[in-house]
C-alpha positions in Angstrom: 0.4 -32.1 16.0 -0.2 -34.6 19.7 0.8 -33.5 22.9 4.3 -34.1 23.6 5.2 -36.8 25.7 8.1 -36.5 28.0 11.2 -38.9 27.3 13.1 -38.0 31.0 11.6 -36.5 34.3 8.0 -34.8 34.6 8.1 -31.1 33.8 9.8 -28.7 37.1 6.8 -26.9 38.3 6.0 -23.3 36.4 5.4 -21.1 39.3 9.2 -21.4 40.9 10.4 -21.0 37.7 8.7 -17.9 36.8 9.6 -16.2 39.5 13.2 -17.2 39.3 13.4 -15.8 35.9 11.4 -12.3 36.9 14.6 -12.2 39.2 16.7 -12.7 37.0 16.0 -9.6 34.8 15.2 -7.5 38.1 11.2 -7.6 37.3 8.5 -7.1 39.4 6.1 -9.6 39.4 2.6 -9.1 37.1 -0.5 -10.7 36.9 -0.7 -10.6 33.1 2.5 -12.5 32.7 1.3 -15.1 35.1 -1.7 -15.6 33.3 -0.2 -15.9 30.3 2.9 -18.2 31.5 -0.1 -20.6 33.0 -2.1 -20.7 29.5 1.4 -21.6 27.2 2.5 -24.1 29.6 -1.4 -25.5 29.3 -1.1 -25.4 25.8 2.0 -27.1 24.8 1.3 -29.8 27.5 -2.4 -30.3 26.1 -0.9 -30.0 22.5 -3.7 -27.7 21.5 -2.9 -24.1 19.9 -3.1 -20.7 21.5 -3.8 -17.1 20.5 -2.5 -14.5 23.5 -3.2 -10.4 23.1 -0.7 -9.7 25.7 -0.4 -5.6 26.1 2.7 -3.6 26.3 3.7 -4.2 30.0 2.9 -7.1 30.2 6.4 -8.9 29.7 5.1 -11.4 27.3 8.4 -12.9 25.8 9.5 -14.0 29.1 5.9 -15.6 29.5 6.3 -17.7 26.8 10.5 -17.9 27.1 9.9 -19.5 30.5 7.3 -22.5 29.4 9.1 -23.1 26.4 12.5 -23.7 27.4 10.8 -25.7 30.4 8.8 -27.8 27.7 11.8 -28.2 25.4 14.1 -29.4 28.8 11.3 -31.6 29.7 10.5 -33.6 26.1 13.8 -33.2 24.8 12.5 -31.6 21.7 13.1 -28.1 21.1 10.5 -24.7 20.5 11.3 -22.6 18.1 10.3 -18.8 18.4 9.6 -16.2 15.7 9.1 -13.2 15.6 8.8 -10.6 12.7 11.7 -7.7 13.3 15.7 -7.8 13.9 15.5 -5.6 16.9 13.1 -8.5 18.6 15.1 -10.9 17.8 18.3 -9.5 19.1 16.4 -8.8 22.5 15.2 -12.3 22.8 19.0 -13.5 22.2 21.2 -11.5 23.5 19.2 -10.0 26.3 16.1 -11.8 27.5 17.2 -15.9 27.1 20.9 -15.5 28.7 19.6 -14.1 32.1 16.3 -16.2 32.2 18.7 -19.1 31.6 20.8 -18.5 34.2 18.0 -18.0 36.3 16.4 -21.3 35.5 19.6 -24.2 35.4 19.2 -24.5 39.3 15.7 -25.2 38.8 16.1 -27.7 35.6 17.8 -30.6 34.9 20.3 -29.1 32.8 20.6 -25.9 31.6 18.8 -25.3 28.9 20.4 -23.8 25.8 19.5 -22.1 22.5 20.8 -20.0 19.0 19.6 -18.0 16.7 19.1 -19.0 12.8 18.0 -16.4 10.1 18.2 -17.0 6.2 21.2 -18.1 4.0 21.4 -14.5 2.6 22.3 -13.2 6.3 25.7 -14.7 6.2 29.1 -14.1 4.1 29.9 -16.7 1.8 33.4 -17.4 1.7 33.4 -19.4 -1.8 31.7 -16.3 -2.7 34.4 -14.0 -1.1 37.0 -15.9 -2.7 35.9 -15.6 -6.2 33.4 -18.5 -6.7 30.5 -16.4 -8.1 29.9 -13.6 -10.3 29.8 -9.9 -9.2 26.7 -8.2 -9.0 27.9 -5.1 -10.5 30.6 -4.9 -12.8 34.1 -5.0 -10.8 36.0 -2.3 -13.1 32.7 0.0 -12.3 33.2 -0.9 -8.5 36.8 -0.3 -7.9 37.9 1.7 -10.4 35.9 5.0 -9.6 37.7 6.9 -11.6 36.5 5.1 -14.8 33.0 5.7 -13.7 30.8 8.6 -15.2 30.6 12.0 -13.6 27.2 12.5 -11.2 24.4 13.7 -13.5 25.5 12.3 -16.8 22.7 9.3 -16.6 25.2 7.0 -18.2 26.4 5.3 -14.9 26.8 5.6 -11.2 28.2 8.4 -9.4 31.7 8.5 -8.7 30.8 9.1 -4.7 28.2 6.2 -4.7 31.3 3.8 -6.4 33.7 4.6 -4.1 31.7 3.9 -1.4 30.5 1.3 -2.8 33.7 0.1 -3.5 35.4 0.8 0.0 32.2 -1.2 1.8 33.2 -4.4 -0.3 37.0 -3.7 0.6 35.9 -3.6 4.3 34.0 -6.9 3.9 36.6 -8.8 2.2 38.9 -7.8 5.3 36.1 -8.7 7.8 35.9 -12.1 6.1 39.7 -12.8 7.8 38.6 -12.3 11.2 35.0 -12.7 11.3 33.6 -15.4 13.5 30.0 -15.8 12.2 29.6 -14.1 9.3 26.5 -12.6 10.6 25.7 -9.0 8.9 24.1 -7.8 12.0 27.6 -8.5 14.0 29.1 -5.6 11.3 30.5 -2.7 13.6 29.9 0.0 10.9 26.3 -1.1 8.4 26.9 -1.2 4.9 24.7 -0.9 1.9 22.5 -3.6 0.3 24.5 -3.7 -2.9 27.7 -3.8 -1.1 26.5 -7.3 0.8 25.0 -8.7 -2.4 29.1 -9.4 -3.5 29.8 -11.3 -0.3 26.5 -13.3 0.2 24.1 -15.5 -1.8 20.5 -16.7 -1.5 19.4 -20.1 -0.7 18.8 -20.7 -4.4 21.8 -19.8 -5.4 24.2 -21.8 -3.0 25.8 -24.9 -4.4 25.3 -27.2 -1.4 27.6 -29.8 -0.4 29.3 -29.5 -4.1 31.1 -26.4 -2.3 34.2 -26.7 -1.4 34.0 -25.2 1.3 31.1 -26.2 2.6 33.0 -27.2 6.1 33.5 -24.1 7.0 30.5 -22.4 6.0 28.8 -19.7 8.0 25.0 -20.7 7.2 25.9 -24.3 7.7 27.6 -24.4 11.2 24.4 -22.1 12.4 21.9 -24.1 11.0 23.9 -27.2 12.7 24.4 -25.0 16.0 20.4 -24.4 16.1 19.7 -28.9 15.6 21.6 -29.2 19.0 19.6 -26.4 21.1 16.6 -26.1 22.8 14.8 -22.8 21.7 15.8 -21.8 18.0 15.2 -18.1 17.3 14.2 -17.2 13.9 11.7 -14.9 11.6 8.2 -15.1 10.5 9.7 -15.5 6.7 12.1 -17.9 7.2 9.4 -20.3 9.2 7.4 -20.0 6.5 9.4 -20.6 3.6 10.5 -23.5 5.3 7.4 -25.1 6.4 6.0 -24.6 2.6 9.3 -25.7 1.1 10.0 -28.3 3.4 13.7 -27.6 3.2 14.2 -29.1 6.4 16.1 -25.4 8.1 14.0 -25.7 10.8 14.9 -28.9 13.7 12.4 -30.9 14.3 10.1 -29.5 16.8 7.1 -29.8 17.9 5.9 -26.8 19.3 6.0 -23.3 17.2 6.0 -19.6 19.3 4.9 -16.5 17.1 6.0 -13.4 18.5 4.4 -10.0 16.5 1.7 -12.5 15.6 -0.3 -9.6 14.0 2.5 -9.5 10.9 2.6 -13.2 10.5 0.0 -13.1 7.4 1.6 -10.3 5.7 5.4 -11.8 6.1 4.0 -15.3 5.2 2.1 -13.7 2.3 5.0 -11.8 1.1 7.3 -14.7 1.0 5.3 -17.0 -1.3 4.6 -13.9 -3.9 6.7 -14.2 -7.3 7.2 -10.9 -9.0 8.8 -10.6 -13.1 10.1 -7.8 -14.5 12.3 -6.8 -17.5 15.0 -5.7 -15.9 15.2 -9.3 -13.9 15.3 -11.1 -17.7 18.7 -8.6 -18.4 20.5 -9.5 -15.5 20.3 -12.9 -16.2 21.0 -12.8 -19.8 24.1 -10.8 -19.0 25.1 -13.5 -16.1 24.1 -16.2 -18.7 27.0 -14.6 -21.3 29.7 -14.6 -18.8 29.1 -18.5 -18.9 30.0 -18.4 -22.5 26.0 -19.0 -23.2 24.1 -16.5 -25.7 20.9 -16.4 -24.4 19.4 -13.7 -27.5 16.6 -15.7 -27.3 15.6 -14.9 -24.1 16.9 -11.4 -24.4 14.0 -10.6 -27.2 11.6 -12.7 -25.1 12.0 -10.3 -22.2 11.8 -7.6 -24.4 8.6 -8.4 -26.1 7.3 -8.9 -21.7 8.8 -5.2 -21.6 6.7 -3.6 -24.4 3.6 -5.9 -23.4 3.2 -4.6 -19.9 4.2 -1.2 -21.4 0.4 -1.7 -22.8 -1.0 -3.1 -19.5 -2.4 -0.3 -16.8 -1.7 -0.2 -13.5 -4.0 -2.6 -11.2 -5.4 -6.2 -11.1 -5.5 -8.5 -14.2 -9.0 -9.6 -14.5 -10.0 -12.8 -16.0 -8.0 -14.7 -18.5 -4.6 -12.9 -19.6 -4.5 -10.8 -22.5 -3.6 -12.5 -25.5 -0.4 -10.9 -26.1 0.7 -10.9 -23.0 -0.3 -14.2 -22.3 1.7 -15.7 -25.6 4.6 -13.1 -24.5 5.2 -15.4 -21.2 4.7 -18.7 -22.6 7.4 -17.7 -25.0 9.8 -16.5 -22.1 8.9 -20.3 -20.5 10.0 -21.7 -23.4 13.3 -19.7 -23.9 14.1 -20.2 -20.1 13.8 -23.4 -20.4 16.3 -24.0 -23.4 19.0 -21.6 -21.4 18.6 -23.4 -18.5 19.1 -26.5 -20.3 21.9 -24.9 -22.1 23.6 -23.9 -18.7 23.4 -27.2 -18.0 25.3 -28.8 -20.6 28.1 -25.9 -20.3 28.5 -26.9 -16.8 28.9 -30.8 -17.5 30.9 -30.1 -20.0 33.3 -27.7 -18.4 32.8 -29.5 -14.5 34.5 -26.6 -13.0 34.3 -25.9 -9.6 35.4 -22.6 -10.0 32.6 -21.6 -11.9 30.0 -24.0 -9.9 28.8 -20.9 -8.1 28.0 -19.0 -11.2 26.0 -21.4 -13.0 23.9 -22.6 -9.7 23.1 -18.8 -9.5 22.3 -17.9 -13.1 20.4 -21.3 -13.3 18.3 -20.7 -10.0 17.3 -17.4 -11.9 16.2 -19.5 -14.8 13.8 -21.6 -12.6 12.7 -18.9 -10.9 11.2 -17.3 -14.3 10.2 -20.6 -15.2 8.0 -20.8 -12.7 6.7 -17.6 -12.1 5.7 -18.1 -15.7 4.3 -21.3 -15.1 1.9 -20.1 -12.1 1.1 -16.6 -14.2 -0.3 -18.8 -17.2 -2.1 -21.4 -15.1 -3.0 -19.6 -11.5 -4.4 -21.0 -8.8 -8.1 -20.5 -7.6 -7.0 -17.8 -5.2 -3.9 -16.2 -7.0 -4.4 -12.8 -8.1 -2.5 -11.3 -11.0 -1.4 -7.5 -11.1 0.6 -5.1 -13.0 2.6 -2.5 -11.7 4.8 0.2 -13.0 7.6 2.4 -11.7 6.9 5.6 -10.6 9.8 7.3 -11.5 10.6 4.8 -14.3 7.4 3.6 -16.1 9.1 0.1 -16.3 6.3 -2.5 -15.9 6.5 -5.4 -13.7 4.0 -8.8 -13.5 3.1 -10.2 -9.6 1.2 -13.3 -8.6 -0.1 -13.5 -4.7 -2.3 -16.0 -2.8 -5.8 -14.4 -2.4 -4.9 -16.5 1.5 -2.4 -18.4 3.2 -4.7 -19.8 5.7 -4.9 -23.1 3.9 -1.1 -23.5 3.1 -0.5 -22.2 6.7 -3.0 -25.0 8.1 -1.6 -27.8 6.2 1.7 -26.8 7.2 1.8 -25.3 10.7 -1.1 -25.9 12.5 -1.7 -29.8 11.7 2.0 -30.9 12.0 2.6 -28.8 16.0 1.3 -26.9 18.7 0.8 -23.0 17.8 1.1 -19.9 20.3 0.5 -17.0 18.6 1.2 -13.6 20.9 1.1 -9.7 20.3 0.1 -6.9 21.6 -2.4 -6.1 19.0 -3.7 -9.9 18.2 -7.3 -9.7 19.3 -8.7 -6.4 18.3 -11.6 -4.9 19.9 -11.4 -8.5 22.3 -12.3 -10.6 18.5 -9.4 -13.2 18.5 -11.9 -15.1 15.3 -10.2 -12.8 12.5 -6.6 -13.2 13.4 -7.4 -17.0 13.9 -9.4 -17.2 10.6 -6.3 -15.9 8.6 -4.0 -18.7 9.7 -6.9 -21.4 9.3 -8.4 -22.1 12.2 -11.8 -22.0 12.2 -14.6 -20.4 14.5 -16.0 -23.8 15.5 -13.1 -25.2 16.6 -12.5 -22.3 19.4 -12.3 -23.9 23.3 -12.2 -22.4 26.6 -8.4 -21.6 27.5 -8.8 -24.4 30.7 -9.7 -27.1 28.8 -8.0 -29.6 26.8 -9.0 -31.3 23.6 -9.5 -34.8 22.7 -5.9 -36.5 21.5 -7.3 -36.5 17.8 -8.4 -33.2 17.8 -6.0 -31.3 16.4 -7.6 -28.4 15.1 -8.7 -27.1 18.6 -7.5 -23.4 20.0 -8.0 -20.9 22.5 -7.7 -17.2 22.7 -6.7 -15.4 25.8 -6.5 -11.3 26.6 -4.5 -10.9 29.8 -4.5 -7.0 29.6 -1.6 -4.4 30.3 -0.4 -3.1 33.5 -0.6 0.3 32.1 -3.5 2.7 33.7 -4.0 4.3 30.4 -6.5 6.6 31.1 -4.3 8.3 33.7 -1.1 8.2 31.8 -2.4 9.4 28.2 -4.6 11.3 26.4 -6.4 10.1 22.9 -6.8 13.5 20.9 -8.9 13.7 17.8 -8.6 16.4 15.8 -12.5 17.1 14.8 -12.0 20.6 13.6 -9.6 19.6 10.7 -11.0 18.4 6.9 -10.8 15.0 6.7 -7.7 14.1 4.7 -7.5 14.7 0.6 -5.5 12.9 -2.2 -3.2 15.7 -3.3 -1.1 15.2 0.4 -0.7 17.2 3.9 -3.8 20.1 3.8 -2.4 23.4 5.3 -4.9 23.2 8.4 -3.3 20.3 9.4 0.1 21.1 9.2 -0.5 24.4 10.9 -2.3 22.4 13.6 1.0 19.9 13.8 3.5 22.7 14.1 1.1 23.9 17.3 0.8 20.5 18.9 4.7 20.0 18.6 5.4 23.7 19.9 3.1 23.0 23.0 5.1 19.9 23.5 8.3 21.4 22.8 9.4 18.7 20.8 9.6 15.0 22.3 7.2 14.2 19.3 6.9 10.8 16.9 5.7 12.1 14.1 3.8 9.1 12.0 2.5 9.8 8.7 1.4 7.2 5.7 3.8 8.3 3.4 7.2 9.0 2.6 6.2 12.3 0.9 4.2 13.7 3.7 6.7 13.1 6.3 9.1 15.2 4.4 6.3 17.9 3.7 5.2 18.3 7.5 8.7 18.4 8.2 9.8 21.1 6.1 6.9 22.9 7.5 7.5 22.7 11.0 11.2 23.3 10.2 10.9 26.4 8.7 8.2 27.7 12.1 10.1 26.2 14.9 13.5 25.8 16.3 13.3 22.8 17.7 15.8 19.6 16.4 13.4 18.2 13.9 14.9 14.8 12.2 13.1 12.3 9.0 13.5 8.7 7.9 15.6 8.6 5.2 18.2 11.2 6.6 20.0 8.3 8.6 19.7 4.8 9.6 16.5 4.3 11.5 18.7 3.1 14.5 21.0 6.5 14.8 17.9 8.3 14.2 16.0 6.3 17.1 19.2 6.8 19.0 19.1 10.8 18.3 15.2 10.6 19.5 15.8 8.9 22.3 18.3 11.1 23.5 17.2 14.9 23.5 14.2 15.8 24.8 13.2 18.5 22.2 14.2 16.3 19.3 11.5 15.0 16.7 11.0 12.3 14.4 9.4 12.1 11.6 8.6 9.2 9.4 6.2 6.0 7.8 5.2 2.8 8.3 8.8 1.5 10.0 8.3 4.4 12.6 4.3 2.5 13.4 5.9 -0.8 14.6 9.2 -1.5 17.2 10.1 1.4 17.9 10.2 1.5 21.8 11.2 4.7 23.4 10.0 5.2 27.1 10.1 8.5 28.9 9.8 12.3 28.5 11.9 12.1 25.0 8.7 10.4 23.4 6.0 12.5 24.7 3.6 12.9 21.6 2.5 10.7 19.0 0.7 12.1 16.0 -0.9 10.4 13.1 -1.6 12.1 10.2 -4.6 10.2 8.9 -6.0 7.1 9.4 -4.3 4.4 7.4 -6.2 2.6 5.6 -4.7 0.3 2.4 -4.1 2.0 -1.0 -7.7 1.7 -2.8 -6.3 0.1 -5.4 -4.0 -2.5 -3.8 -5.2 -5.7 -6.2 -4.6 -7.9 -3.4 -6.5 -5.6 -1.0 -9.4 -5.2 -3.6 -9.8 -8.8 -4.2 -10.0 -9.8 -0.5 -12.8 -7.1 0.0 -14.4 -9.0 -3.0 -14.3 -12.1 -1.5 -15.7 -11.0 1.6 -18.1 -9.3 0.2 -19.4 -12.1 -2.1 -20.0 -14.2 1.0 -22.3 -11.8 2.5 -19.8 -9.6 4.7 -18.7 -6.0 4.6 -15.5 -6.1 2.6 -14.5 -2.3 3.8 -14.9 -3.2 7.3 -13.1 -6.9 7.0 -10.1 -5.8 5.2 -9.7 -2.3 5.1 -10.5 -1.1 8.4 -9.1 -4.2 10.5 -6.0 -3.2 8.6 -6.1 0.9 9.7 -7.6 -0.9 13.0 -3.9 -2.8 13.3 -1.4 0.1 12.3 -3.5 2.5 14.5 -2.8 0.3 17.8 0.4 -0.4 17.1 1.0 3.3 16.1 -0.7 4.5 19.6 1.4 2.0 21.6 4.7 3.7 20.6 3.3 6.2 23.9 3.0 4.4 26.7 5.8 2.0 26.9 6.4 1.9 31.1 4.6 2.9 34.2 6.0 6.0 34.3 5.0 7.5 31.0 2.3 10.2 30.2 1.9 11.8 27.0 -0.9 12.0 24.4 -1.4 10.6 20.7 -3.4 13.2 18.6 -5.0 12.0 15.1 -5.2 14.4 12.9 -7.9 12.9 10.9 -11.2 14.0 11.7 -12.8 10.8 10.7 -11.7 9.4 13.6 -14.2 11.1 15.4 -17.2 11.5 12.7 -17.1 8.3 10.4 -19.2 5.6 11.0 -16.5 3.4 11.5 -14.9 5.4 13.6 -15.7 3.6 16.9 -14.5 0.3 15.4 -11.1 2.2 15.1 -11.1 3.9 18.1 -11.9 0.1 20.1 -8.7 -1.0 18.5 -6.6 1.6 20.1 -5.2 1.7 23.7 -8.3 3.0 26.2 -6.3 6.7 26.8 -8.5 9.7 28.2 -10.3 10.9 25.2 -10.7 14.6 24.0 -11.7 16.3 20.5 -10.9 19.9 22.2 -7.9 21.6 20.7 -7.7 24.2 23.9 -7.8 21.4 26.1 -5.0 19.1 24.1 -2.2 21.9 23.3 -2.8 22.9 27.5 -2.3 19.6 28.1 1.3 19.7 26.0 2.2 23.2 27.4 2.3 21.4 31.1 3.8 18.6 30.5 6.6 20.0 28.4 6.4 22.3 31.6 6.8 19.2 34.4 
């Protein structure tokens, strides 16, 4: 990473650009936004990393997009913007960038350009639609519903389900003839993942330049466009996969802006975690037989793995693998290699373009099995191996995940380009060192935000908190139900459910109720529905888009849900005047990765619980509480129904991470405030 060198005129002055952009979106000048834009511009010009905490309402997207466009135009090098969620990607590409570009064009040398870049699986594959790949489910079962098993027999999918998926696939085939982008998000009516798999392929399954339709491929077209624009908007997972595997998906760039950076390491960890299941092996054997490759030995090896996993308890596998498990993985790897070779021989003998996709898909699956087996039998120093069994099926799976991604991110991202990370909840309690350390930045390399590093200092970074324009203590209340019993493992207590009902009744709805589990949300919703004549919706009853839309449109409606509602839901005004949190969202104590990370911190003399579990809970609490105040006109209450927030020693740390609302633990004060708010 080196400071960018302009190949054209000097960059335009930042202040006029920022002023024009604010006017272009009909916004108002904000001190925090200005401070952030200046810090981002300084980081880009100086070639050093930057972490920015920008509270809700700062307008951080504009604060980094204006310097990004300015930098890209002046240096003729693109800037990559990465987000964690689809809603933010859509907002940036469809709403923010078009208006900002229009406002900045008269002040720049030329009109800036931008594009959205997604993974291959998000686009329809014309070759697969044309029959170039195998179906993921039997075509007869998909289209001939009359031959399917009736619901409840246990011998197959229900007739209703097959008809639904079949109709979706037929609709997708018709859409393939008219779509100009092939982008799943451009569908007017959503389809299930099962239906979408019938018309899309993963990166590993794609046959690349040998595809007969490569010239009209939607994915290749999107990537070609991304190589020609100034700002590329993508997601954390694709950014990580491209960087780690050096796939060359992203255009050559020297600056990355990571929005929703609080979610970066978890997304990257998920992207490089590998899993092996007996069902995965059975599916590969089925596809092999579709290519006239027997696969019997591979099937036997998969069955042996299934039997071994049934004997291994849930949780982390400490030390060397049990002998029988290690032997099963070695045998599975051997048979997968043989099958991979047999599939290759079939390909060379037949050489048929018509089955090229099917061959590539099968060999890709086999290669994945081989790689996971090799990693499991010879794990790296930081790898954590665990076994789990499905709660309903009882079927086992084995997984290997990295203890840390800091080293990999440092080598693939930080040492090659300038990285700007931002979020409303990045530096909890004002501490930038923890999130910096998670991505490979050292505490000793932190410098003053206004100071530029030496050219050879590629590790320098700065942290800036630009605050929020909201007056939290005037706009909202943080109520902690100190009188309730601490939550237990058996689920929501009756006292908590009754108190939740009282709160929703006092507020007359308008409640976003957040739970740490789907079961807790469903139990609570049933309890409140039985006692109040108010509209209650529960996550899972409809698509998230429809649920949030209905909640936003009815001041008496309440929405109950789990983790996907804790982040990214933006409902302003009276329709969200109460946010409830059932319990402190600690990670599961038996989570193998969490346990391993806590042990590592403890081995270095630190407090593993505070550094890992409490930090995780603090982030989610900050995100969940942040759903309440979304504009300067919002008023309301965050009610935490977990007394430990007030009574436990770690409670102060957790409260410090949340928006600084006016605090109370008095239930009568809370109920009275909600009644007044409902009547106002």
